[in-house]
C-alpha positions as CSV (number, residue, x, y, z in Angstrom):
1,M,28.2,14.5,-13.8
2,N,24.8,15.2,-15.5
3,W,22.2,14.6,-12.8
4,F,19.4,15.5,-15.2
5,R,20.1,13.0,-18.0
6,R,17.1,12.9,-20.3
7,V,15.3,9.6,-20.9
8,P,15.0,9.3,-24.6
9,K,11.7,7.3,-24.5
10,P,9.1,7.7,-21.7
11,D,8.4,4.6,-19.7
12,Y,5.2,3.4,-17.9
13,M,4.3,2.4,-14.3
14,Q,1.7,-0.1,-13.5
15,T,-1.0,1.3,-11.2
16,F,-3.0,-0.5,-8.5
17,S,-5.8,-1.3,-11.0
18,G,-3.4,-2.7,-13.5
19,V,-3.3,0.3,-15.9
20,Q,-0.1,1.2,-17.7
21,Y,0.3,4.8,-16.8
22,W,3.0,7.0,-18.5
23,P,4.0,9.8,-16.0
24,A,6.1,11.7,-18.6
25,A,3.4,11.3,-21.3
26,P,0.1,10.9,-19.4
27,R,-3.2,10.3,-21.1
28,V,-6.7,11.1,-19.8
29,Q,-8.0,7.6,-20.5
30,D,-5.4,6.1,-18.1
31,V,-6.5,8.2,-15.0
32,R,-8.7,6.2,-12.6
33,I,-10.0,7.5,-9.3
34,I,-9.5,4.0,-7.7
35,D,-5.8,4.3,-8.5
36,I,-5.6,7.9,-7.1
37,A,-7.4,6.9,-3.9
38,H,-5.3,3.8,-3.3
39,H,-1.9,5.3,-4.1
40,L,-2.5,8.4,-2.0
41,S,-3.8,6.2,0.9
42,M,-0.4,4.4,0.9
43,L,1.7,7.7,0.9
44,C,2.7,9.2,4.2
45,R,2.8,13.0,4.5
46,F,6.1,14.7,5.3
47,T,8.0,11.8,3.7
48,G,7.2,9.9,6.9
49,A,8.6,12.5,9.4
50,C,5.3,12.7,11.4
51,R,4.8,10.9,14.7
52,F,2.1,8.6,13.3
53,F,1.2,7.4,9.8
54,Y,-0.9,10.0,8.1
55,S,-1.7,9.6,4.5
56,V,-2.0,12.1,1.6
57,A,-5.5,10.6,1.0
58,E,-6.7,11.7,4.5
59,H,-5.0,15.1,4.1
60,S,-6.9,15.5,0.7
61,V,-10.2,14.7,2.3
62,L,-9.7,17.3,5.0
63,V,-8.7,20.0,2.5
64,S,-11.9,19.2,0.6
65,Q,-13.9,19.8,3.8
66,I,-12.5,23.3,4.6
67,V,-12.5,24.9,1.2
68,P,-15.7,26.7,-0.1
69,P,-18.1,24.0,-1.4
70,E,-17.6,25.0,-5.1
71,H,-13.9,24.1,-4.8
72,A,-14.4,20.9,-2.8
73,L,-13.6,18.5,-5.6
74,C,-10.5,20.4,-6.6
75,G,-9.5,20.3,-2.9
76,L,-10.0,16.6,-2.8
77,L,-7.8,16.0,-5.9
78,H,-5.3,18.8,-5.4
79,D,-2.5,16.3,-4.7
80,A,-3.7,13.6,-7.2
81,T,-0.6,14.0,-9.2
82,E,1.3,12.4,-6.3
83,A,-0.4,9.1,-7.1
84,Y,1.8,9.0,-10.2
85,T,4.8,11.2,-9.3
86,N,5.1,10.5,-5.6
87,D,5.1,13.0,-2.7
88,I,8.4,14.9,-3.0
89,N,9.2,17.2,-0.2
90,K,9.1,20.9,-1.1
91,P,12.8,21.8,-0.4
92,L,13.8,19.0,-2.9
93,K,11.0,19.8,-5.3
94,R,12.2,23.4,-5.7
95,S,15.5,22.0,-7.0
96,L,13.9,19.7,-9.6
97,P,12.4,21.8,-12.4
98,D,11.9,18.8,-14.6
99,Y,9.8,17.2,-11.8
100,Q,7.7,20.3,-11.5
101,N,7.0,20.4,-15.2
102,I,6.0,16.7,-15.2
103,E,3.8,17.3,-12.2
104,A,2.1,20.2,-13.9
105,L,1.6,18.1,-17.0
106,N,0.0,15.3,-15.0
107,W,-2.3,17.8,-13.3
108,T,-3.7,19.0,-16.7
109,V,-4.6,15.4,-17.6
110,I,-6.2,14.8,-14.2
111,A,-8.1,18.1,-14.4
112,D,-9.4,17.2,-17.9
113,K,-10.5,13.9,-16.6
114,F,-12.6,15.3,-13.8
115,G,-13.6,18.7,-15.3
116,L,-11.4,20.8,-13.1
117,P,-9.4,24.0,-13.9
118,W,-5.8,23.7,-15.0
119,E,-5.0,26.6,-12.6
120,M,-5.5,25.6,-8.9
121,P,-7.9,28.0,-7.2
122,E,-6.4,30.3,-4.6
123,Q,-8.9,29.0,-2.1
124,V,-7.5,25.5,-2.5
125,H,-3.9,26.8,-2.0
126,A,-5.1,28.6,1.2
127,A,-6.8,25.5,2.6
128,D,-3.8,23.3,1.8
129,Y,-1.6,25.8,3.6
130,A,-3.9,25.8,6.6
131,M,-3.8,22.0,6.7
132,L,0.0,22.0,6.4
133,R,0.3,24.2,9.5
134,T,-2.3,22.1,11.4
135,E,-0.5,18.9,10.6
136,Q,2.9,20.4,11.5
137,V,1.6,21.4,14.9
138,R,-0.3,18.2,15.7
139,L,1.8,15.5,14.0
140,M,5.4,16.7,13.9
141,P,7.8,16.6,16.9
142,Y,7.8,19.9,18.8
143,C,10.4,22.4,17.6
144,E,11.2,26.1,17.8
145,H,8.7,26.8,15.0
146,T,5.7,25.0,16.4
147,E,4.1,28.0,18.1
148,A,4.4,30.1,15.0
149,W,2.9,27.4,12.9
150,G,0.0,27.2,15.2
151,K,-1.1,30.8,14.3
152,D,-2.0,29.6,10.8
153,A,-3.5,26.2,11.8
154,H,-7.1,25.5,11.2
155,P,-9.0,25.5,14.5
156,S,-11.7,22.8,13.9
157,V,-10.1,20.1,11.9
158,T,-10.0,16.5,13.2
159,I,-7.0,14.5,12.1
160,Q,-7.6,10.7,12.7
161,C,-4.4,9.2,11.2
162,L,-6.5,6.6,9.4
163,S,-5.1,3.3,8.2
164,P,-4.5,3.2,4.5
165,M,-7.6,1.0,3.9
166,N,-9.8,3.4,5.8
167,A,-8.3,6.5,4.2
168,E,-8.9,5.0,0.8
169,T,-12.5,4.3,1.6
170,Q,-13.0,7.8,3.0
171,F,-11.4,9.3,-0.1
172,L,-13.7,7.4,-2.5
173,E,-16.8,8.1,-0.4
174,R,-15.9,11.8,-0.5
175,F,-15.3,11.7,-4.2
176,Y,-18.7,10.0,-4.7
177,E,-20.4,12.5,-2.4
178,L,-19.1,15.4,-4.5
179,T,-19.7,13.9,-7.9
180,R,-22.9,12.0,-7.9
181,G,-24.6,10.3,-4.9
182,H,-24.7,9.0,-1.4
183,G,-21.6,6.8,-0.9
184,Q,-22.8,3.3,-1.7
185,A,-22.0,3.1,-5.4
186,L,-20.4,5.0,-8.1
187,V,-22.8,5.9,-10.9
188,F,-21.7,7.4,-14.2
189,P,-23.8,8.5,-17.3
190,N,-24.8,5.5,-19.4
191,R,-23.0,3.1,-17.1
192,P,-24.4,0.5,-14.6
193,I,-24.3,1.0,-10.9
194,V,-21.0,-0.4,-9.6
195,P,-20.3,-1.3,-6.0
196,L,-17.9,1.2,-4.4
197,R,-15.2,-1.5,-3.7
198,D,-15.2,-2.6,-7.4
199,A,-15.5,0.9,-9.0
200,V,-13.1,2.0,-11.6
201,F,-13.4,5.6,-13.1
202,A,-12.2,4.7,-16.6
């Protein structure tokens, strides 16, 4: 049986904001920060295997806080592709080369949207790994690997296990802090001030 049957014509998904987004043929103009924030806030890390709900959005904010400041926005958006491709666990992801290619394609579009490099900085990879180990120690059931994981955990991170709504708000506030202002409104060149709850990065 051919498990990797090609779809002859790409299809779209509807995002939280109502955009038609084509994951296999993404376009910069379809990427919206409100969609990324909302979708990631509804995704649980570790495909739900942690003891409490813990969103990819909260994870992303924490990564952005422990990387060097010049890489903070990249840290915040390092998992933004998962807003459109979902959070696939790494053991399965390694067996899905087509998925990895599509994920990379979506990253280039997101990177272009927000002025980020196509190649993820090593500092972001390092922070992501430190958060992975921290989360495994604090949120996963104890196992034979827990003590070893703890050696690579970040010593001063506070994991709150926020609700999706609060995680989404925190993600958007962090985005705004890193891009323009002080967390009350999103302001873009030649555009009016828009209340945070109504903002769409289009």
